[in-house]
C-alpha positions, 0 to 999 in steps of 0.5 A: 618628204618626211626627214629623220632626225640624227642625234649623235650616231643614232637615227630617230623618228620625228619628235612626235614618236620619241619616247621619253626617258625615265627611271623606268627605262627608255621604253616606259609609257604610263598606263592609261587610267581606267575609267569607272562606269558611272551608275545613274540609278541611285538605288544601284549606286547606293548598293555598290557604295555599301557592298562589302563585296566591292573591294574583293571584286576589285582584287580579283581584277574585275572591270568596273562594269562587272563589279557593279553588275556582280554587286547588283546581282548579289543584291537582287538575289538576296532580296529574293531570298535565294542562295547567294555568295558573299564577298568571301566566296562562302555560300550563305543560305537565306531562309523563308519565314512566315510573314507576320500579320495582325487581325482585329476583332472589333466588338461593338457591344449590342451590335456585333463585330466590324468586318470589311469587304476587301477590294483586292484579292482574295475578295470577300468579307474579312476582319480588319488587318494587314502586314506588320511594318518593319520596326513596328510592334504587333500592337501598334500594327493592329491599332494602325490597320484598324484605323486605316481600314475602318476609320475607327480608333480602337482600344485593344482589350486582349489577345485572341490567339495566333494563327499560322496555318500555311494554307490560311493565306493563298498568296503566301505563308503568313502568321497572324496575331489576332487581337480583340478591341473596342471602338472609341467612337463607332459612328466614325466607321468608314471604309478606307485603304484597301477596304471597299466597304465596312459594316457591323455584323451580328455574330449570328448573321456573319457572311457565308464566305469569309476570306482567309481563315477568318471564319475559324477565328470568329468561331473561336471568338464566339465560343469564348464570348458565349462562355464568358456571357452564358449567364447573361443570355444569348450572344450579341 
């Protein structure tokens, strides 16, 4: 049988239920500590740690789980170029811009130009080229892409033009800076990266179907080439 304890003229429950007195009053009980959600994914953990929205969401009284999810959703929406809401609550519009690329017309004197056969869609023959990396100049990107796709070290000789028709690439809107170049050693020609094959074609014997707008690029190149060499006879 459970017995009550008497303290003065007050009957108390067993000691295990006695609430300790403090400056906050006899009914004070410390609030339990909130346990934060442990984020296992290192990418999400870095996003949460660096996000300026973290403290704002805490002030709004969101739980740890909702804070992490909110910040991560903001990160994903921002990565997808969507309209998202900053930690201040103000709507911020992100913009879709053309993606910078490079193409290279590698001329082999007396033989023609270098083309690669694409291994990935859109398939077909095309000029060597690719996307510009963040922090990279277009000139360095052109030299790098030429080496990766053809195995050739090249020297850039000029700027042919900039091609930005939104329909030039069926995958997305790209803007290509097109360079002309000469190979240091054409015997090193060898397909690489996403090129299935690499070969030299004369300007009069180009493949019938070229990827992207490379037929228009080569047409511009041939027109300039022939104008500059009209006194020497026919084009290569």
